[in-house]
N, C-alpha and C positions, 0 to 999 in steps of 0.2 A: 406515525411512529409509535402510537400507543395501541394500535389495532390488535385485539386479542388473536385474530386470525393469523397474524404474522408469527406470533410467539408460539402458537400451538399447532402450526402447520406440520403435516407429515413431510418426510423427505421427498415424497412423490408429488406433492402439491406444487403448482406452478403459478407464478405471476407472468402473464403474457403481455408484452408491450406491443400494441397494435399500430403505433404511429410514432413519428419523431416527437420528442418532448422538449419544450423550451421553458426553462425555469427562470428566465430573465425577470428580475424584479420581485421574485418570490423567495422567501426564506426556506431553507431546507431544515425540517424538524430534526430533533435529536436522532442520531442514527439508530434504527431499529435492529433487532435480531430476527432473521428470517431463516427458518429451518428447512425451507423448501428450495425450489429452483426458480431463478429469474431467467426468463427467456426473452431476450431483446428482439428476436426476429429480425436481426440486421438493421435495427433502427438506431437513432442517435439521441443522446441526452445532451442538451446544451444549456448555457446560461446559469449554471450552478456556481454559487460561491458559498463555501462553508469552512468551518474549522474542524470538521470531522468527515469520515467517509460517508458514502451513500448508505452503506450498511455497517453497523458495528460488527456483525457476524452474519455470514450467509452460508448455506450449505453448498449450493451450486449456482453457477451463472453461465450463460452462453450467448453468443451472437449479439453483442452490444458494443456500440462505439460511444465513448465519452469525448465530447468535442473540446477543442482547445480553448473555447470561450469559458469553460469551467475552470475553477481554481479552488484548491484545497490548501488552506494555510492555517496552522495552529501555532500558538505562542507558548505552549507548555509541552513537556515530554508526554508522549502518548503513542498509540499504535495508529498511524495515519497512512492511508492510501486512497486512491480515487474510488475504487469499487468497495473494498471491505477491509475492516480491521483484521478480521479472521475469516478463513474459509476452510471447510472440512470435506466437501464432496468432490465436485469436478468443476473446474473453471476452464472454459474453452471458447475460442473465438472472441475474446474481449480485446478491444483496442482502446488504449487510453492516450489521449492527446493533451490532457490537462496537466498543468504544473502542480506538483505536490511538495509542500514545504513545512518543516517545523523551524521557526525562527524565534529564538529565545534571547532575552536580555537579562535574565535572572539565573542564578545558579540552579542547575538541575537537581531535582530530588527524586527522579525516576528515570527509567530507561526510555530513550527515544527510539522508536521503530518506525521507519518511514520507507515507502516504496511506491512505485507507480500504480500497481494494480491491487495487490493484497499485501498487507503488512506482515501478518503471521499466517503462513499457509500450511495446512495439513491436507490440502486437496490435490488431486491430480490436475496439473495445469498444462494445457496444450493449445497450440496455435494462438497464442496471445502476443500482443505487441504493445510496447510502451514507447511513445514519442515525447512525452512530457518531461520537463526537468524535475529531478528529485533532489531536494536540498535539506540538509540539516545544518543550521548554524546556531552558535551560542556565543555571546560576547563574554559570558562568565563561565564558571567551571561546569564541566559536563560529566554526567554519568556515562557508562558504556552505552553504545548505540549501534544499531544495525541500519544501514542505508543502502538501497539497491534499486535497480531499474524495474524488475518484475516483482520480486517478493523479498522482503527483508530477511525473514526466517522461513525456511521451508523444510518440512519432513515428508513432503509429497513429491512424486515424480514430476519433473518439468521437461516437456518435450516440444520441440519445434516452436520455440518462443524467441522473440527478438526484443532487444532494447536499443533504441536510437536516441534516447534522451540523455542529457548531461547529468551526472550524478556527483553531487558536491557535499563534502563535509568540511566544516571549518569551526574549530573550537580552540580555546586557549590552552587547556590542559584537562586531564582526566582526574576527577576527584573521587570517583568510586566506580567499582564494576557495576555492570547492568545485569538485570535478570530477565530472561525470556524463556517461558516455559520452564524446563528443568535446568536450564543453563544459568548458573548463578555467578560465574566469574567472567562475564562477557566484557571485553574492552570495547574498542570501536572498530567495526568492520565496514568497509565501503566497497561496493562491487557493481558490476554492470548487470548481471543476471540475478544472483542471490548472494546476500552478504554472509549468511550462516546456514549450512546444510545440516539437517539432522541425520541420524543413522538411516542407512538403506533408503536414501533419497536421490535417485539417479537424475542427472541432467544430461539430456541427449539432443543433438541436432539444434542447438541454440546458438544465437549470434548476438554479440554486443558490438555496436558501432558507436555507442555513446562515450564521450570523454568522462574520465573519472578523476576527480580532484579532491585530495584528502590533505588537509592542513591542520597541524597542531601548532598553533601560532607562537605560543610562549616558548615551546621547546625549540622551534625553528629559529627564533630570535636569539 
């Protein structure tokens, strides 16, 4: 995660995955920033357990499966997804089967942004599928939040993507608006594909089959 080559890579540089990777029993280091492309070559990553994404930020990624044996769970408000907290280039052929969750027991002091594949997306996303459950829960007060199957926030085009995972938000009440990029008055949005779309961010030929459950428990009582 501290490799200088990751941080200084050109957008044309690639990490090539040449075999299935099993991380069982191994700790995933703090998520790095990679400004190049991750090419999974249709291989699978399994056995990961972490409180952060594989990448804090990635330019592009393609042709990779994240196995259901992986699990990404945070206990504080953050940008959480299986692949990346942020993406800026092109995300294609990514399949996520891992559950992704932010589960809090203290009042939030920041915005929760959680999704199956990318939390904050500025990339072109195509032919991606999420099967993992995406969850945001807080037993205390919540800031605004974005919760969705593919990308929580997106100002990039999303085409031919599918969500099959259950998307769940459950908080007692909203104590403050959230901030994501230039949006400063964000309440809570929960959706199958994308929770919040930026300007000029088309979504086409996408399918959501996942259940969506959004509870504001104190208000409902």
